[in-house]
C-alpha positions in Angstrom: 213.9 -50.9 -49.8 210.6 -49.3 -48.6 206.9 -50.0 -48.4 204.3 -47.8 -50.1 200.7 -48.7 -50.5 201.1 -52.4 -49.4 203.8 -52.8 -52.1 207.5 -53.3 -51.6 209.7 -50.8 -53.6 213.4 -51.3 -54.4 215.4 -48.3 -55.5 212.1 -46.5 -56.0 210.5 -49.1 -58.3 207.8 -51.6 -57.0 208.7 -55.3 -57.0 205.6 -55.9 -59.1 206.6 -53.5 -61.8 210.2 -54.9 -61.9 208.8 -58.4 -62.3 206.3 -57.2 -64.9 209.0 -55.5 -66.9 211.8 -57.9 -66.8 210.2 -61.2 -65.8 211.0 -63.6 -63.0 213.3 -65.0 -61.5 215.1 -61.7 -61.3 218.0 -60.3 -59.4 217.7 -56.7 -58.5 220.5 -54.4 -57.0 220.0 -51.0 -55.2 223.0 -48.8 -56.4 222.8 -46.4 -53.4 223.0 -49.2 -50.9 226.3 -50.4 -52.4 227.8 -46.9 -52.3 226.4 -46.4 -48.8 228.1 -49.6 -47.5 231.4 -48.7 -49.0 231.5 -45.2 -47.6 230.5 -46.4 -44.1 233.5 -48.9 -43.9 235.9 -46.5 -45.6 235.0 -43.6 -43.3 235.2 -45.7 -40.2 238.9 -46.2 -40.6 240.8 -43.1 -39.3 244.2 -44.6 -40.4 245.1 -42.3 -43.3 246.8 -45.0 -45.6 244.0 -47.4 -46.2 242.6 -49.3 -49.1 239.4 -51.4 -49.5 239.5 -54.2 -52.0 236.1 -55.7 -53.0 236.0 -59.5 -52.8 234.4 -59.8 -56.2 233.6 -63.5 -55.8 230.5 -62.2 -54.0 229.2 -60.7 -57.2 231.1 -60.2 -60.4 228.6 -58.3 -62.5 230.6 -55.5 -64.2 228.0 -52.9 -63.4 228.3 -53.7 -59.7 232.1 -53.7 -59.9 232.2 -50.4 -61.6 230.1 -48.7 -58.9 232.8 -49.7 -56.4 235.5 -48.6 -58.8 233.9 -45.1 -58.9 234.0 -45.1 -55.0 237.8 -45.8 -55.1 237.6 -49.5 -54.4 240.2 -52.1 -55.5 239.6 -55.8 -56.2 240.4 -59.0 -54.3 240.4 -61.7 -57.1 240.6 -65.4 -56.4 240.8 -66.8 -60.0 242.2 -65.6 -63.4 238.6 -65.2 -64.5 238.0 -62.6 -61.8 241.2 -60.8 -62.8 240.0 -60.8 -66.5 236.5 -59.4 -65.4 238.2 -56.7 -63.2 240.4 -55.5 -65.9 237.3 -55.4 -68.3 235.5 -53.4 -65.7 238.3 -50.7 -65.8 240.4 -51.6 -62.8 244.1 -51.1 -63.3 246.4 -54.1 -62.6 247.8 -52.3 -59.5 244.2 -52.1 -58.1 244.0 -55.9 -58.0 245.4 -58.5 -55.6 245.3 -62.2 -56.7 244.7 -64.6 -53.9 244.2 -68.0 -55.5 244.0 -71.4 -53.8 245.6 -74.6 -55.2 246.9 -72.4 -58.0 248.2 -73.9 -61.3 251.4 -72.5 -62.9 249.5 -71.3 -65.9 247.1 -69.4 -63.7 250.1 -67.6 -62.0 251.6 -66.9 -65.5 248.4 -65.3 -66.7 248.1 -63.1 -63.6 251.7 -62.0 -63.6 251.7 -61.2 -67.2 248.7 -59.0 -66.6 250.7 -57.1 -64.0 248.8 -58.2 -61.0 250.4 -58.9 -57.6 250.1 -62.5 -56.4 249.3 -63.3 -52.9 251.0 -66.7 -52.1 248.8 -69.3 -50.4 251.3 -72.2 -49.8 254.9 -73.0 -49.5 254.5 -75.3 -52.5 253.1 -72.3 -54.6 255.9 -70.0 -53.3 258.6 -72.5 -54.5 256.9 -72.8 -58.0 256.3 -69.0 -58.2 260.0 -68.3 -57.3 261.3 -70.7 -60.1 258.9 -69.0 -62.6 259.4 -65.3 -61.6 262.6 -64.7 -59.6 263.3 -61.2 -58.4 259.7 -60.1 -58.3 257.4 -58.8 -55.6 254.8 -60.9 -53.7 252.5 -60.9 -50.9 252.1 -63.9 -48.4 248.8 -65.2 -47.1 249.1 -66.3 -43.5 246.8 -68.7 -41.6 246.7 -67.0 -38.2 245.4 -70.0 -36.3 242.2 -68.1 -35.8 238.9 -69.0 -37.7 235.5 -67.4 -37.4 232.2 -67.3 -39.3 228.5 -68.4 -39.0 229.0 -71.8 -40.7 231.8 -74.3 -40.7 232.0 -74.2 -44.5 233.0 -70.6 -44.6 235.8 -70.6 -41.8 239.0 -69.9 -43.6 241.5 -69.8 -40.7 242.7 -72.3 -38.1 244.2 -75.8 -38.2 241.2 -77.3 -40.2 241.4 -74.7 -43.0 243.2 -75.3 -46.3 243.9 -71.6 -46.7 247.2 -69.8 -46.2 250.6 -70.6 -44.8 250.5 -71.4 -41.1 251.9 -68.5 -39.0 254.7 -70.6 -37.5 256.3 -71.2 -40.9 257.8 -67.8 -41.3 261.5 -69.0 -41.5 260.6 -71.4 -44.4 258.9 -68.5 -46.2 262.0 -66.4 -45.8 264.3 -69.2 -47.0 262.4 -69.9 -50.1 262.0 -66.2 -50.9 265.7 -65.5 -50.4 266.5 -68.4 -52.7 264.6 -66.7 -55.6 265.3 -63.1 -54.6 261.6 -62.5 -54.0 260.6 -59.3 -52.3 257.7 -59.7 -49.8 255.8 -56.4 -49.7 252.5 -57.6 -48.2 251.1 -59.9 -45.5 247.5 -61.1 -45.8 245.0 -63.1 -43.8 241.3 -63.9 -43.9 239.7 -65.9 -41.2 236.1 -66.4 -42.4 232.8 -64.9 -43.5 229.8 -63.4 -41.7 231.6 -62.1 -38.6 229.5 -59.8 -36.6 231.7 -59.9 -33.4 234.4 -57.3 -33.5 236.5 -59.2 -31.0 237.0 -62.3 -33.4 238.3 -59.9 -36.1 240.6 -58.0 -33.7 242.0 -61.3 -32.3 243.0 -62.3 -35.9 244.5 -58.9 -36.7 246.9 -59.2 -33.7 248.2 -62.6 -34.8 248.7 -61.2 -38.4 250.5 -58.1 -37.0 252.7 -60.3 -34.9 253.7 -62.3 -38.0 254.1 -59.1 -40.1 256.9 -57.9 -37.7 259.1 -60.6 -39.1 259.1 -59.2 -42.6 261.2 -56.1 -43.0 260.2 -54.5 -46.3 256.4 -54.5 -46.2 254.2 -51.9 -47.9 250.9 -53.2 -46.7 249.1 -55.6 -44.3 245.8 -57.0 -45.6 243.4 -58.3 -43.0 240.9 -59.8 -45.5 237.2 -59.6 -45.4 234.5 -61.5 -43.5 232.6 -58.5 -42.1 229.0 -59.8 -41.9 225.6 -58.5 -42.4 222.4 -59.4 -40.4 220.3 -62.0 -42.0 218.0 -63.0 -39.2 215.6 -60.6 -37.5 217.4 -61.0 -34.2 220.8 -60.2 -35.6 222.3 -56.7 -35.3 224.5 -54.8 -37.7 228.2 -55.0 -36.8 229.3 -51.8 -35.0 231.3 -50.6 -38.1 232.4 -47.4 -36.5 233.7 -49.2 -33.4 235.4 -51.8 -35.7 237.1 -49.0 -37.7 238.3 -47.3 -34.5 239.7 -50.5 -33.0 241.3 -51.6 -36.2 242.9 -48.1 -36.9 244.3 -47.9 -33.3 245.8 -51.4 -33.5 247.4 -50.7 -36.9 248.7 -47.3 -35.8 250.4 -48.9 -32.8 251.9 -51.6 -35.0 253.2 -49.1 -37.6 254.9 -47.1 -34.9 256.8 -50.1 -33.7 257.5 -51.2 -37.3 259.0 -47.8 -38.0 257.1 -47.2 -41.2 253.6 -46.1 -42.2 252.1 -49.2 -44.1 248.8 -49.4 -45.9 245.9 -51.0 -44.0 243.9 -53.1 -46.4 240.5 -54.9 -46.1 238.6 -57.2 -48.4 235.0 -57.1 -47.8 232.5 -58.7 -50.2 229.2 -59.5 -48.5 229.4 -56.3 -46.5 229.4 -54.2 -49.6 226.8 -55.9 -51.8 224.8 -58.4 -49.8 222.1 -56.0 -48.5 221.8 -54.3 -51.8 220.6 -57.4 -53.6 217.2 -59.1 -53.9 215.9 -62.1 -55.8 212.3 -61.7 -57.1 210.3 -64.8 -57.8 206.6 -65.4 -58.7 204.3 -67.6 -56.8 202.8 -70.3 -59.1 201.7 -73.1 -56.7 199.8 -73.4 -53.5 199.5 -76.8 -51.9 199.1 -78.5 -48.5 200.3 -81.7 -46.8 199.3 -82.9 -43.4 202.4 -81.1 -42.0 202.9 -77.9 -44.2 201.3 -75.3 -46.3 203.7 -75.1 -49.3 204.2 -71.9 -51.5 205.8 -72.9 -54.8 207.9 -70.3 -56.8 209.7 -70.1 -60.1 213.2 -70.1 -58.7 215.2 -72.4 -56.4 218.7 -73.4 -55.2 219.9 -73.2 -58.8 219.6 -69.4 -58.4 220.2 -69.1 -54.6 222.1 -72.1 -53.2 222.8 -70.6 -49.8 219.7 -72.0 -47.9 220.4 -75.6 -49.1 224.2 -75.3 -48.9 224.5 -73.5 -45.5 221.0 -73.7 -44.1 221.2 -69.9 -44.5 218.3 -67.7 -43.5 217.1 -65.0 -45.9 214.2 -62.8 -45.1 211.3 -63.2 -47.6 208.8 -60.5 -48.1 205.5 -60.7 -50.1 206.3 -57.7 -52.3 202.7 -57.7 -53.8 200.9 -57.8 -50.4 203.2 -56.6 -47.6 200.8 -55.6 -44.9 198.2 -58.4 -45.0 197.7 -60.9 -42.2 200.6 -63.3 -41.6 200.4 -67.0 -42.4 202.8 -69.8 -41.7 204.2 -71.5 -44.9 207.1 -73.3 -46.3 208.4 -71.6 -49.4 209.8 -74.0 -52.0 211.3 -73.7 -55.4 211.0 -75.5 -58.7 214.1 -77.7 -58.6 213.6 -81.5 -58.7 215.3 -82.1 -55.4 213.5 -83.1 -52.1 215.7 -80.7 -50.1 215.0 -77.8 -52.4 213.3 -75.5 -49.9 214.0 -71.8 -49.5 212.8 -71.5 -45.9 215.0 -74.2 -44.2 217.8 -74.7 -41.8 220.5 -77.4 -41.9 218.0 -80.0 -40.8 215.2 -79.4 -43.2 212.1 -77.2 -43.9 211.2 -74.5 -41.5 207.9 -72.7 -41.5 208.1 -68.9 -42.0 205.5 -66.2 -41.2 204.7 -64.1 -44.2 201.9 -61.9 -45.4 199.0 -63.8 -47.1 200.2 -65.3 -50.4 198.3 -65.7 -53.6 199.1 -67.1 -57.0 200.9 -64.5 -59.0 202.3 -62.6 -56.0 206.0 -61.5 -56.2 208.1 -62.7 -53.3 211.2 -60.8 -52.5 214.2 -62.7 -51.1 216.4 -60.2 -49.3 220.1 -60.0 -48.7 220.8 -61.9 -51.9 223.4 -59.5 -53.4 226.4 -61.6 -52.3 226.9 -65.2 -53.4 223.4 -65.2 -55.1 223.9 -65.0 -58.8 227.7 -65.7 -58.5 226.8 -69.2 -57.2 223.9 -69.7 -59.5 223.8 -72.5 -62.1 221.7 -74.0 -64.9 220.9 -77.1 -62.9 217.7 -78.9 -64.1 218.4 -77.1 -67.4 216.9 -73.9 -66.2 218.4 -70.7 -67.6 220.0 -68.1 -65.4 218.0 -65.0 -64.3 218.3 -61.5 -65.5 219.9 -58.8 -63.4 218.7 -55.2 -62.9 220.2 -52.2 -61.3 217.9 -49.7 -59.7 218.5 -46.1 -58.7 216.1 -43.2 -58.0 213.1 -45.0 -59.5 214.9 -45.9 -62.7 215.8 -49.6 -63.5 218.6 -50.7 -65.8 219.1 -54.1 -67.3 222.7 -55.2 -66.5 222.5 -58.9 -67.6 220.1 -60.5 -70.1 218.0 -63.4 -69.0 219.4 -66.7 -70.1 217.7 -68.6 -72.9 217.0 -72.2 -73.3 219.1 -72.2 -76.4 222.1 -71.1 -74.2 222.0 -74.5 -72.6 223.6 -76.0 -75.6 226.2 -73.3 -76.1 229.7 -74.7 -76.5 228.4 -78.3 -76.6 229.6 -80.5 -79.5 226.7 -82.7 -81.0 
């Protein structure tokens, strides 16, 4: 992302030209940023046996996944659908770890028959899996009694979390596994999303390592994802080099005690693709009330749900008029909901300072590469946006825009 001549450019193409060429709303991804983020994290880890799995729930566009495959990444999948997409993208079964939640028997059957390792989330699932697939290898997801994240909805560890088997149930895990001759080759944990404080992550790693000591035939320990990105102007990037050093040192000490060099695994999603993505939307309405000056656009929470779901902050830039005088506005979408405002917190609308806005300007919503399109819907019967990948000034369409006719697809009438 850069500014040239009062215009915002993404991957060497102006936001105006992208909107003109592909229409709006439009998701745009910078290929080089994805590669840069992967390499920074991978190179920060000095431990030689390491593997990064992309938490593809963040963005399952095949083009995005194939970029990470080229970098040597694997896949963290949470549904049979994500396993299906990953295989279609060219990942091998051994490159994928399936970590479902409230998993049905038929889902486990699908995944196992595809040759993908299952990461067990509950004692109940472990019992059912053992009956279905005795004598096979598994991984165990542990709840380490530690949770972290910028919002309560995305904390995935601790006593209030539904995820994983609590760390004090190890003997029950062993008993069930022995009953069905299951080989536990991996221990996994994930404490939440959007973590910018290294200490929260290291604290959880220590608990998982303590639990991992109780399993004698491990091949890997997977510490999950959750590494955050800065959304707000006052937030700083996580010290990824410092994180890598601390994580590698801690894991090295553990492996010495364990007596075997295991593989260190991480499962980032947002960190890899979040900052690479942008949602472009065209201004079509300007109106005022006694309290706010509203800027109306042709997108909404049907295409980016994070602001209304989490009160999440996304920087918004007037890509058509970057350097003009700033004005205070509330930026709204076109969904028929009173809470449908793109500049808001958990309580409601919040004014945002932005360069002077005119009808027809292209607004660029930043840090939208993770949990943007993947959480999008056709609510209000509005089709899904197109997606474009940009590199060195060349855009490439990677998903066609949804059509009104698609809204009736698969309906019986």
